[in-house]
C-alpha positions in Angstrom: -1.9 -40.6 -177.9 -5.2 -38.8 -177.8 -6.4 -38.4 -174.2 -10.2 -38.7 -173.6 -12.3 -37.9 -170.5 -15.2 -40.0 -169.7 -17.8 -38.4 -167.2 -19.4 -41.1 -165.2 -18.3 -44.4 -163.7 -21.4 -46.4 -164.1 -21.9 -49.4 -166.5 -21.8 -47.1 -169.6 -18.7 -45.1 -168.5 -16.6 -48.0 -167.4 -17.5 -50.2 -170.5 -16.7 -47.1 -172.7 -13.5 -46.7 -170.9 -12.7 -50.3 -171.7 -13.3 -49.9 -175.5 -11.5 -46.6 -175.9 -8.4 -48.1 -173.8 -8.5 -51.2 -176.3 -8.1 -48.8 -179.3 -5.0 -47.1 -177.9 -6.4 -44.0 -176.2 -5.3 -42.5 -173.0 -8.5 -42.5 -170.7 -9.5 -40.6 -167.6 -12.7 -41.6 -165.9 -14.3 -38.9 -163.7 -17.1 -39.4 -161.2 -18.4 -37.6 -158.2 -18.6 -40.9 -156.1 -15.7 -42.5 -154.4 -16.4 -45.8 -156.1 -17.7 -47.0 -159.5 -21.2 -48.1 -160.1 -22.6 -46.2 -157.0 -25.8 -44.9 -158.7 -28.0 -46.4 -161.3 -25.6 -49.3 -161.6 -25.7 -50.3 -158.0 -28.7 -52.7 -157.5 -30.8 -53.0 -160.7 -32.9 -55.9 -161.6 -30.0 -57.8 -162.9 -31.5 -58.9 -166.3 -29.6 -59.1 -169.4 -32.7 -59.1 -171.3 -33.1 -58.7 -175.1 -36.8 -60.1 -174.3 -37.4 -56.8 -172.5 -36.6 -54.7 -175.5 -40.1 -53.3 -175.9 -39.9 -49.6 -175.8 -42.8 -47.8 -173.5 -44.1 -45.3 -176.3 -47.6 -46.5 -176.6 -51.0 -45.4 -175.8 -51.4 -48.4 -173.6 -48.6 -47.0 -171.3 -50.3 -43.5 -171.4 -53.8 -44.8 -170.4 -52.2 -47.0 -167.6 -50.4 -43.9 -166.3 -53.5 -42.0 -166.0 -55.3 -44.9 -164.5 -52.6 -45.2 -161.8 -52.2 -41.5 -161.2 -53.5 -41.5 -157.5 -52.4 -45.0 -156.7 -49.3 -44.8 -154.5 -48.2 -48.3 -155.1 -48.8 -48.3 -158.8 -46.3 -50.0 -161.1 -46.0 -46.7 -163.1 -46.6 -43.5 -161.0 -46.4 -39.9 -162.4 -46.1 -37.4 -159.4 -48.5 -34.8 -160.3 -46.3 -31.8 -159.4 -45.8 -30.0 -162.8 -42.2 -29.0 -164.2 -41.3 -27.8 -167.7 -38.9 -30.7 -168.0 -41.6 -33.4 -167.2 -44.2 -31.8 -169.4 -41.7 -31.3 -172.5 -40.4 -35.0 -171.9 -43.9 -36.3 -171.8 -44.8 -34.4 -175.1 -41.8 -35.9 -176.7 -42.6 -39.4 -175.4 -45.9 -39.0 -177.0 -44.6 -37.9 -180.2 -42.5 -40.9 -180.5 -45.4 -43.5 -180.3 -45.3 -43.7 -184.1 -41.6 -45.1 -183.7 -42.8 -47.9 -181.3 -42.4 -50.7 -183.7 -39.1 -49.7 -185.3 -37.5 -48.8 -182.0 -38.6 -52.0 -180.2 -37.0 -54.2 -183.1 -33.8 -51.8 -183.1 -33.2 -52.3 -179.4 -33.7 -56.0 -179.7 -30.9 -56.0 -182.3 -28.7 -53.9 -180.1 -29.3 -56.3 -177.0 -28.3 -59.4 -178.9 -25.2 -57.6 -180.3 -24.2 -56.7 -176.6 -24.2 -60.2 -175.3 -21.0 -61.6 -176.8 -19.1 -58.2 -176.2 -20.0 -58.0 -172.5 -18.7 -61.7 -172.1 -15.4 -60.8 -174.0 -14.9 -57.9 -171.6 -15.6 -60.1 -168.5 -13.3 -63.0 -169.7 -10.5 -60.5 -170.5 -10.7 -58.8 -167.4 -11.5 -62.1 -165.3 -14.6 -60.6 -163.7 -17.0 -62.7 -161.5 -20.2 -61.2 -161.5 -22.8 -64.0 -160.5 -23.6 -64.6 -164.2 -26.3 -67.1 -164.8 -27.5 -68.2 -168.2 -30.7 -69.6 -166.7 -33.0 -67.7 -169.2 -35.8 -65.4 -168.6 -39.6 -66.2 -168.1 -42.2 -63.5 -168.9 -45.6 -64.8 -167.3 -49.0 -63.4 -167.8 -52.2 -63.3 -165.6 -54.8 -62.3 -168.2 -55.6 -62.9 -171.8 -55.1 -59.3 -172.9 -51.5 -59.2 -171.9 -50.9 -62.5 -173.4 -52.1 -61.3 -176.7 -50.1 -58.1 -176.5 -47.0 -60.4 -175.8 -47.7 -62.4 -178.9 -47.5 -59.1 -181.0 -44.2 -58.0 -179.1 -42.8 -61.3 -180.0 -43.2 -60.6 -183.7 -41.3 -57.3 -183.3 -38.5 -59.0 -181.2 -38.2 -61.7 -184.0 -37.6 -59.0 -186.5 -34.7 -58.1 -184.3 -33.4 -61.5 -184.2 -34.6 -62.7 -180.9 -36.3 -66.1 -180.6 -38.6 -66.8 -177.6 -41.0 -69.7 -176.9 -44.7 -69.4 -176.2 -45.7 -71.6 -173.2 -48.9 -72.9 -171.7 -49.8 -72.3 -168.0 -48.6 -75.8 -167.3 -45.3 -75.2 -169.2 -44.8 -71.9 -167.2 -44.8 -74.0 -163.9 -42.7 -76.8 -165.4 -40.0 -74.3 -166.4 -40.1 -72.5 -163.2 -41.4 -75.0 -160.5 -40.9 -72.6 -157.6 -43.4 -70.1 -159.0 -47.0 -70.3 -157.3 -50.2 -68.8 -158.7 -52.6 -68.9 -161.6 -51.3 -67.9 -165.2 -52.7 -67.8 -168.7 -49.4 -68.5 -170.2 -45.8 -67.2 -170.6 -42.9 -66.7 -172.9 -39.5 -68.3 -172.4 -36.2 -66.7 -173.7 -33.5 -69.3 -173.4 -30.8 -67.0 -174.6 -31.3 -64.4 -171.9 -29.3 -64.3 -168.7 -28.6 -62.5 -165.4 -25.6 -61.0 -163.5 -24.8 -58.5 -160.8 -24.1 -55.2 -162.5 -22.3 -53.7 -159.6 -19.8 -56.5 -159.2 -19.4 -56.5 -163.2 -18.7 -52.7 -163.2 -16.4 -52.5 -160.2 -14.4 -55.6 -161.3 -14.0 -54.2 -164.7 -13.0 -50.7 -163.3 -10.4 -52.4 -161.0 -8.8 -54.2 -164.1 -8.9 -51.1 -166.2 -7.0 -49.2 -163.6 -4.3 -51.8 -163.6 -4.1 -51.3 -167.4 -3.4 -47.6 -167.1 -6.8 -46.0 -167.1 -7.1 -43.1 -164.6 -10.1 -43.0 -162.2 -10.6 -39.5 -160.7 -13.1 -40.4 -158.0 -14.9 -38.2 -155.6 -14.8 -35.3 -158.0 -17.7 -33.3 -159.0 -17.6 -31.8 -162.4 -18.3 -27.9 -162.2 -17.9 -26.8 -165.8 -17.3 -28.4 -169.1 -16.5 -26.4 -172.2 -15.2 -27.2 -175.7 -13.0 -24.6 -177.5 -10.3 -24.7 -180.0 -10.7 -28.6 -180.6 -10.2 -29.3 -177.0 -12.4 -29.9 -174.0 -11.7 -28.1 -170.6 -13.1 -29.9 -167.5 -13.1 -28.2 -164.1 -14.0 -30.3 -161.2 -14.1 -29.3 -157.4 -10.6 -30.7 -157.1 -8.7 -30.0 -160.4 -8.9 -28.4 -163.8 -7.7 -30.4 -167.0 -7.8 -30.0 -170.7 -8.5 -33.2 -172.9 -8.7 -34.1 -176.6 -12.3 -35.1 -176.2 -15.0 -36.1 -173.8 -17.6 -38.8 -173.7 -20.5 -38.0 -171.5 -21.8 -41.1 -169.7 -23.1 -39.2 -166.6 -26.8 -40.9 -166.4 -29.3 -38.4 -165.3 -26.8 -35.8 -164.9 -26.0 -35.9 -168.7 -28.7 -33.4 -169.6 -27.1 -30.6 -167.5 -23.6 -31.3 -168.9 -24.9 -31.4 -172.4 -26.5 -28.0 -172.0 -23.1 -26.5 -171.0 -21.7 -28.0 -174.2 -24.4 -26.6 -176.3 -26.5 -29.8 -176.7 -29.9 -30.9 -175.9 -30.1 -34.3 -174.5 -33.6 -34.7 -172.9 -33.1 -37.3 -170.4 -35.6 -37.5 -167.5 -34.8 -39.4 -164.3 -37.3 -42.3 -164.0 -36.9 -43.9 -160.5 -36.9 -47.5 -160.1 -36.8 -49.6 -157.1 -35.3 -52.8 -156.0 -35.0 -55.3 -152.9 -32.3 -57.8 -152.4 -33.7 -60.6 -150.4 -30.9 -62.6 -148.4 -31.4 -66.2 -148.7 -30.0 -67.2 -145.3 -31.5 -70.5 -144.9 -31.5 -73.7 -147.1 -35.4 -73.5 -147.2 -35.4 -70.0 -148.8 -32.6 -71.0 -151.2 -34.5 -74.0 -152.4 -37.7 -71.8 -152.8 -36.1 -68.9 -154.8 -36.0 -69.4 -158.5 -32.9 -70.0 -160.6 -34.6 -68.7 -163.7 -35.2 -65.0 -164.2 -38.8 -63.7 -164.2 -40.8 -60.9 -165.5 -44.4 -60.3 -164.2 -46.0 -58.3 -167.0 -48.8 -57.0 -165.1 -46.9 -55.9 -162.0 -43.9 -54.8 -164.0 -41.7 -56.7 -161.5 -38.4 -58.5 -162.6 -36.2 -61.0 -160.7 -32.8 -62.4 -160.7 -31.0 -65.0 -158.7 -27.5 -63.6 -157.8 -25.4 -66.5 -156.6 -26.7 -69.0 -154.1 -27.8 -66.6 -151.3 -29.3 -63.4 -153.0 -32.6 -62.9 -154.8 -33.0 -59.5 -156.5 -36.6 -58.3 -157.0 -37.1 -54.9 -159.0 -39.6 -52.8 -160.8 -42.0 -49.9 -160.8 -41.3 -46.6 -162.6 -41.9 -43.3 -160.8 -41.7 -39.8 -162.4 -40.6 -37.5 -159.6 -37.7 -35.6 -160.7 -34.3 -36.0 -159.0 -35.8 -37.5 -156.0 -33.6 -40.6 -154.7 -35.8 -41.2 -151.6 -36.7 -44.7 -150.9 -40.4 -44.7 -150.3 -42.0 -47.6 -148.1 -45.1 -47.4 -150.4 -42.9 -48.4 -153.3 -40.9 -51.1 -151.6 -43.9 -52.9 -149.8 -45.3 -54.1 -153.1 -42.0 -55.7 -154.0 -41.9 -57.6 -150.5 -45.6 -58.5 -150.9 -44.9 -59.9 -154.4 -42.2 -62.1 -153.2 -44.6 -63.5 -150.3 -47.3 -64.0 -152.8 -45.4 -65.9 -155.7 -42.6 -67.6 -153.4 -44.2 -68.1 -150.0 -41.2 -70.4 -149.0 -38.7 -67.6 -149.3 -38.1 -65.7 -146.0 -38.4 -62.0 -146.3 -36.8 -61.2 -142.9 -33.6 -59.9 -144.4 -34.4 -57.4 -147.2 -32.3 -54.5 -148.5 -34.2 -51.8 -150.4 -32.8 -49.5 -152.9 -33.8 -46.9 -155.5 -31.9 -45.5 -158.5 -32.6 -43.0 -161.3 -33.0 -44.6 -164.8 -31.7 -41.9 -167.4 -34.5 -42.1 -170.1 -34.8 -40.4 -173.4 -38.3 -39.6 -174.8 -38.0 -42.2 -177.6 -36.5 -44.6 -175.2 -33.4 -45.1 -177.2 -29.9 -44.3 -176.0 -28.1 -41.2 -177.1 -24.9 -42.5 -178.7 -22.9 -40.1 -180.9 -21.2 -36.9 -181.3 -22.2 -33.5 -179.9 -22.1 -30.2 -181.8 -18.6 -29.3 -180.7 -15.4 -31.0 -181.8 -14.3 -33.8 -179.5 -17.7 -34.0 -177.6 -19.6 -37.4 -177.7 -22.4 -39.0 -175.7 -23.2 -42.6 -174.6 -26.0 -42.1 -172.4 -29.7 -42.3 -171.8 -30.1 -46.0 -171.9 -33.2 -46.2 -169.4 -34.1 -49.4 -167.9 -31.9 -51.2 -170.3 -28.3 -49.9 -169.5 -27.0 -53.3 -168.3 -28.2 -54.9 -171.3 -27.2 -52.4 -173.9 -24.0 -50.9 -172.5 -21.5 -53.3 -174.0 -22.8 -52.6 -177.6 -23.1 -48.8 -177.3 -19.7 -48.5 -175.8 -18.2 -50.4 -178.8 -20.1 -48.2 -181.2 -19.0 -44.8 -179.6 -15.4 -46.1 -179.5 -15.3 -47.2 -182.9 -16.9 -43.8 -184.1 -14.3 -41.8 -182.1 -11.3 -43.9 -183.4 -12.6 -43.5 -187.0 -12.4 -39.7 -186.7 -9.0 -39.4 -184.7 -6.0 -38.7 -186.6 -3.4 -41.5 -187.1 -6.0 -44.0 -186.4 -7.3 -46.5 -189.3 -10.0 -48.6 -187.6 -13.4 -48.3 -189.2 -16.6 -47.7 -187.4 -18.2 -51.0 -186.5 -21.0 -52.2 -188.7 -23.3 -52.9 -185.8 -26.3 -50.4 -185.0 -24.8 -47.7 -187.0 -28.2 -45.9 -187.1 -27.8 -45.2 -183.4 -24.8 -43.0 -184.0 -26.5 -39.6 -184.4 -25.8 -36.0 -184.0 
């Protein structure tokens, strides 16, 4: 039985472990944290959102970033300190503006494919992750953003996603808890929400009972591929595997460099707050539907009866995980503006680093060396896309493994790239 290592126990690493184990491989997951889902998969916005598949590669994003350059609470903040990594990533980001339409449509297809796979895994492992099929509402406060949303809707439709345009009155009708003035919105009935941390840890616990090894609390020091094997040394042990799948989030770039590959992931920091709905009035005032405020770039999810997750912003500041008050305050203020009946007395802040490729597409496929594979770089859509990309990479590995007969899945084959 081939023995594969998976580097990273976040959502992509654990779903990849599931798919490889299902195909009969021996699997060891290695992570520096003591528990799974302790970094970017800990407290994200919670949305399973094909409707948020629009990639960021556009001149509009560039102009907004320049306009907000000196605004500390801006939705998109680029710290002015220059580094070669940041400059090279930005240059490649701009170079992919021409791929904006195709990549947006492809991401929507991938997100739709991921839905049933995610639910199949959860059902098999009996994981409770506060799933809610309540739909997602995008709302807009000006006509320019609404007109842009109409263009995005056309691209999403090419990817197979249907969403419904709403008048201002219909926005409030669908989400009666929402207060404010709007020019319209888009409703995606098929989108949903769930707790990524509960899903990942629940799936990991089940996998461990199925024989998957979790080597937790181990920092990877060196990875090298030679003689058709992969040698991995951590601060605790040294072991040889038949192959490796790099699912290490923002750490994937450094690991790829050791293996002779270039995976130009940049850490884009996002923030969230979890509002504890400790009283009946707050529980009634918080929406059941998930929201995306296009102007503020803020998303929300209702996680069970007593938690309201609010997340957003993008900050280019390198590997800095500090939680800045100037980035948390706008999230609290946003709740108080649009949901004044929700108490913000008990709020838990969090920050995580999204692993983003310059083209906003995940890196899913083989590396240069035999036995080296990648499933990483999902950016702000790791929760939404991971079930599909895990299936893709597992099928690709099995198709190339001796004594295996299963063919590569037909879904998203264009994403399997060297």
